[in-house]
C-alpha positions in Angstrom: 21.8 -54.0 42.4 21.4 -56.0 39.1 23.8 -55.7 36.2 21.1 -54.0 34.1 20.6 -51.3 36.7 24.3 -50.7 37.1 24.7 -50.4 33.3 21.9 -47.9 33.1 23.3 -45.8 36.0 26.8 -45.6 34.4 25.3 -44.7 31.0 23.4 -41.8 32.6 26.5 -40.5 34.4 28.6 -40.6 31.3 25.9 -38.8 29.2 25.6 -36.1 31.9 29.4 -35.5 31.9 29.5 -35.4 28.1 26.7 -32.8 27.9 28.3 -30.7 30.7 31.7 -30.6 29.0 30.1 -29.8 25.6 28.3 -26.8 27.1 31.3 -25.5 29.0 33.5 -25.7 25.9 31.0 -24.1 23.6 29.3 -21.5 25.7 31.9 -18.8 25.2 31.8 -19.2 21.4 28.0 -19.1 21.3 27.8 -16.1 23.5 30.4 -14.2 21.5 28.7 -15.0 18.2 25.4 -13.6 19.6 27.0 -10.5 20.8 28.8 -9.9 17.5 25.6 -10.3 15.6 23.8 -7.8 17.7 26.6 -5.3 17.6 26.9 -5.1 13.8 23.9 -3.2 12.4 22.5 -4.1 9.0 23.5 -1.3 6.5 23.3 -1.0 2.8 26.2 1.4 2.7 25.0 3.6 -0.2 26.9 6.8 -0.8 25.2 10.2 -0.1 23.2 11.4 -3.1 22.4 15.1 -3.1 19.2 16.5 -4.6 18.7 19.7 -6.6 15.3 21.4 -6.8 14.7 22.5 -10.4 11.9 24.6 -11.8 10.5 23.3 -15.1 10.6 26.7 -17.0 9.8 25.2 -20.4 9.5 22.0 -22.3 13.1 22.1 -23.2 14.1 21.9 -19.5 11.8 18.9 -19.0 13.3 17.1 -22.0 16.9 17.9 -20.9 16.3 16.5 -17.4 14.4 13.4 -18.5 16.8 12.5 -21.4 20.1 13.2 -19.6 21.4 9.7 -20.1 19.7 8.7 -23.3 22.9 7.4 -24.8 23.3 4.7 -22.2 20.1 2.7 -21.9 21.0 0.9 -18.7 21.8 4.2 -16.8 18.9 6.0 -18.5 16.4 3.4 -17.2 17.7 3.6 -13.6 17.8 7.4 -13.8 14.2 7.7 -15.0 13.1 5.3 -12.3 14.9 7.4 -9.7 13.2 10.6 -11.1 9.8 8.9 -10.9 10.4 7.6 -7.4 11.9 10.8 -5.9 9.0 12.9 -7.3 6.3 10.4 -6.6 4.9 10.8 -10.1 5.1 9.4 -13.6 7.2 11.5 -16.0 4.2 12.2 -18.2 2.7 14.3 -15.5 5.6 16.7 -15.4 4.4 20.2 -16.4 5.9 23.5 -17.2 5.9 25.6 -14.0 6.3 22.7 -11.6 9.4 22.1 -9.5 11.1 18.7 -9.3 14.0 17.2 -7.5 16.9 15.7 -9.5 19.7 13.4 -8.0 23.3 14.2 -8.6 24.1 10.5 -9.2 22.3 7.3 -10.3 22.1 4.0 -8.5 20.0 1.2 -9.9 18.7 0.0 -6.5 15.9 2.4 -5.3 16.8 1.6 -1.7 19.6 4.0 -2.2 17.0 6.8 -2.2 15.0 5.4 0.7 13.5 7.7 3.4 13.1 4.5 5.6 16.0 3.2 7.7 17.9 0.2 6.3 17.1 -1.8 9.5 13.8 -2.0 11.4 14.8 -3.4 14.8 11.2 -3.6 16.0 10.4 -5.9 13.1 13.4 -8.3 13.3 11.1 -11.1 14.3 8.7 -10.6 11.4 9.3 -12.5 8.1 7.6 -9.6 6.2 6.1 -6.2 6.9 5.1 -3.3 4.7 5.2 0.3 6.1 3.5 3.1 4.1 4.0 6.8 5.0 1.1 9.0 3.9 3.1 12.2 4.6 6.0 11.3 2.3 4.0 9.2 -0.2 6.3 6.2 -0.1 6.6 2.7 1.4 9.2 0.2 2.5 9.2 -3.6 2.7 11.2 -5.4 5.3 12.2 -9.0 5.8 13.2 -9.8 9.4 13.9 -6.1 9.9 16.0 -5.7 6.7 15.0 -3.3 4.0 14.3 -5.2 0.8 12.2 -2.6 -1.2 11.6 1.1 -1.3 9.0 2.6 -3.6 6.8 5.6 -4.2 3.1 5.6 -3.9 0.0 7.8 -4.2 -2.5 7.2 -1.4 -6.1 8.4 -0.8 -7.2 12.0 -1.3 -8.5 14.0 1.6 -12.2 13.1 1.4 -11.4 9.4 0.7 -8.1 9.0 2.7 -5.9 6.0 3.4 -6.3 6.0 7.2 -3.3 5.3 9.4 -3.2 2.1 11.4 -2.5 -1.6 11.1 -3.8 -3.7 8.3 -2.6 -7.0 6.6 -2.7 -8.4 3.2 -5.8 -10.5 2.4 -6.2 -11.6 -1.2 -4.8 -10.7 -4.6 -5.9 -10.6 -8.3 -3.7 -10.2 -11.3 -6.1 -7.8 -13.1 -9.0 -6.5 -11.1 -11.9 -4.5 -12.4 -13.1 -2.5 -9.5 -16.2 -3.8 -7.8 -17.3 -0.2 -7.5 -16.5 0.9 -11.1 -15.6 -1.7 -13.7 -14.0 1.1 -15.8 -11.2 1.1 -13.2 -8.7 -1.5 -14.3 -6.2 -2.3 -11.5 -3.3 -4.6 -12.4 -1.5 -6.5 -9.6 -4.2 -5.8 -7.0 -3.3 -6.9 -3.4 -6.2 -6.2 -1.0 -5.4 -5.2 2.6 -8.9 -4.4 4.0 -11.5 -6.8 2.6 -14.6 -4.8 3.8 -13.4 -1.3 2.7 -11.9 -2.7 -0.5 -8.6 -1.0 0.2 -5.7 -2.4 -1.9 -2.3 -1.8 -3.3 -2.3 -1.9 -7.1 -0.9 -0.3 -10.3 -2.6 2.9 -11.4 -1.6 6.3 -12.7 0.7 8.3 -10.4 0.2 12.1 -10.7 2.4 12.8 -7.6 -0.3 13.5 -5.0 -2.7 11.6 -2.8 -5.6 11.1 -5.3 -7.1 7.6 -4.8 -10.3 6.3 -3.2 -8.3 5.1 -0.2 -6.2 2.6 -2.2 -2.4 2.7 -2.5 -1.3 3.4 -6.1 2.1 2.2 -7.4 4.3 2.2 -10.4 3.9 -1.0 -12.5 7.2 -2.7 -11.5 6.7 -2.0 -7.8 3.1 -3.3 -7.9 4.2 -6.5 -9.6 6.9 -7.0 -7.0 4.5 -6.6 -4.1 2.0 -8.8 -5.8 4.5 -11.7 -6.0 6.3 -11.0 -2.6 3.5 -10.6 -0.1 1.9 -13.4 2.0 -1.8 -13.6 1.7 -4.3 -14.4 4.5 -4.9 -17.9 5.8 -8.4 -19.2 5.7 -10.5 -21.1 8.3 -12.5 -24.2 7.6 -15.4 -22.1 6.4 -13.2 -20.3 3.8 -13.2 -17.1 5.8 -10.0 -15.0 5.9 -8.4 -15.2 9.3 -7.9 -11.6 10.5 -4.3 -10.3 10.3 -2.8 -13.6 9.1 -1.3 -12.1 6.0 1.8 -9.8 5.7 1.3 -7.0 8.2 0.9 -3.5 6.7 1.3 -0.4 8.7 0.1 3.1 7.5 1.8 6.0 9.2 1.0 9.7 9.5 -1.3 11.9 7.4 -0.6 14.0 4.4 -0.7 17.8 4.7 -3.6 18.6 2.5 -3.2 22.3 3.1 -0.2 22.2 0.6 -1.4 23.4 -2.8 1.2 21.4 -4.7 3.9 18.8 -4.2 4.9 17.4 -0.9 7.7 17.3 1.7 9.8 15.0 -0.4 10.6 18.1 -2.5 12.3 19.6 0.5 14.8 16.7 0.9 18.4 17.7 0.4 19.9 14.2 0.0 19.2 10.5 0.5 20.5 10.8 4.1 18.7 13.9 5.2 15.5 12.3 6.6 14.3 9.0 7.8 10.7 8.0 8.8 10.3 7.2 12.5 9.0 3.7 12.7 6.9 2.3 15.5 8.9 0.4 18.1 6.4 -2.5 18.2 4.6 -2.7 14.8 2.2 -5.4 15.9 1.0 -3.3 18.7 -0.1 -0.5 16.3 -3.8 0.1 16.6 -5.9 -1.6 14.0 -6.9 1.1 11.4 -10.2 2.9 12.1 -12.3 3.0 8.9 -15.4 5.2 8.9 -18.8 3.7 8.1 -19.2 5.9 5.0 -16.1 4.3 3.4 -17.6 0.8 3.6 -19.5 -0.1 0.5 -23.2 -0.8 1.2 -22.8 -4.4 -0.1 -20.2 -5.1 2.5 -21.8 -3.5 5.6 -23.8 -6.6 6.5 -20.7 -8.7 6.9 -18.8 -6.3 9.1 -17.4 -7.6 12.4 -17.7 -5.1 15.3 -20.0 -2.8 13.4 -20.0 -0.2 16.2 -16.3 0.4 15.7 -16.9 1.5 12.1 -19.9 3.6 13.0 -18.0 5.5 15.7 -14.7 5.6 13.7 -15.3 9.0 12.1 -15.9 10.8 15.4 -12.8 9.3 16.8 -10.7 10.3 13.8 -12.0 13.8 13.9 -11.2 14.1 17.6 -7.7 13.0 16.9 -7.3 15.6 14.1 -6.8 13.0 11.4 -9.9 14.3 9.6 -9.6 18.1 9.4 -12.4 20.3 10.7 -14.8 21.3 7.9 -13.8 18.3 5.7 -16.7 15.9 4.8 -15.8 12.4 3.7 -17.2 11.1 0.5 -19.5 8.1 0.9 -18.4 5.1 -1.1 -20.4 5.0 -4.2 -21.1 1.8 -6.2 -20.9 3.2 -9.7 -21.5 -0.2 -11.2 -24.8 -0.4 -9.3 -25.7 3.1 -10.4 -25.1 2.2 -14.0 -27.2 -1.0 -13.6 -30.1 1.1 -12.1 -29.7 3.6 -14.9 -29.9 0.9 -17.6 -33.0 -0.6 -15.9 -34.6 2.9 -15.8 -33.8 3.4 -19.5 -35.2 0.0 -20.4 -38.3 0.7 -18.4 -38.7 4.1 -20.1 -38.2 2.5 -23.5 -40.9 -0.1 -22.8 -43.2 2.6 -21.6 -42.7 4.6 -24.8 -43.1 1.5 -26.9 -46.4 0.7 -25.1 -47.7 4.2 -25.6 -46.7 4.1 -29.3 -48.5 0.7 -29.7 -51.6 2.1 -28.0 -51.5 5.2 -30.1 -51.3 3.1 -33.3 -54.3 1.0 -32.1 -56.3 4.1 -31.4 -55.6 5.5 -34.9 -56.5 2.2 -36.5 -59.8 2.1 -34.6 -60.6 5.7 -35.7 -59.9 4.8 -39.3 -62.2 1.7 -39.0 -65.0 3.8 -37.5 -64.6 6.5 -40.2 -65.0 3.8 -42.9 
């Protein structure tokens, strides 16, 4: 055996012994650290906040509740935000005769009022995920399973609902004028279904599901999501890669038989109810979107058209669309206005032509008379 081979053999033996000893000495510490991390759950440790249901008997009652901490601007801002979040509506929509819930204490972090758990174990491997609950009109944002945002929302009304299922963020626009109606101004728009046009954005919040399938938010929440969420990746042809943006899961359906309010008004405290989250969020079925909710201009680009055509029947069979409820077909109001303008222009031209012909006839008659 040559000197070079002997040296290589001895080096290999020493390296093996070094690695073996290192593993033996470190294995107990590593295993213990892993066990400790798994045993200690993530918790925000907020105190219990109890809620009182109050009837707004008159304007004085409304003013008294909303202006309770007016002498302390910092507390007042947090308190008014909590009132908006807990009641899922802007304070300007409070009316005499309504009932609202009022917290007994104020915490600036809205996660203190969350109906979602602090930790989402099933999403611990995901950098981000958004979970929206139609029933309770609220959503949560998680980073590696830890709750980082809780907010109120107003989703789609019964005939243009926000259907449950899995989506993902696609694109965003700081101020979007709706492609269906340019009169609808939507700050901080983040699209989560490019063909249906469904998006999260700022818009008025009356405290009920009222949108055309979009997810309305308060301004500060909309801006936060706009800056936080990851958008879709694009392939070499500049087409969005499906489900490459931040995952978004919509849960449950709202009880549209309720004449007013929602189940959030029945909560007794910030610890009285937690939304049940899917164990495996990425295995949640892709949302079924009925054909009628896809704008005509987008139907030609739909992948798997049959799935959209049959979606409504499937949703009705599952009880997600109630018996006797007809969905409203997506209407392009911009196109209707363009067609109306063309019709008026055509009518004006016709009238102008008739007037010119009438004037020519009168002139001819006058000439003949002379």
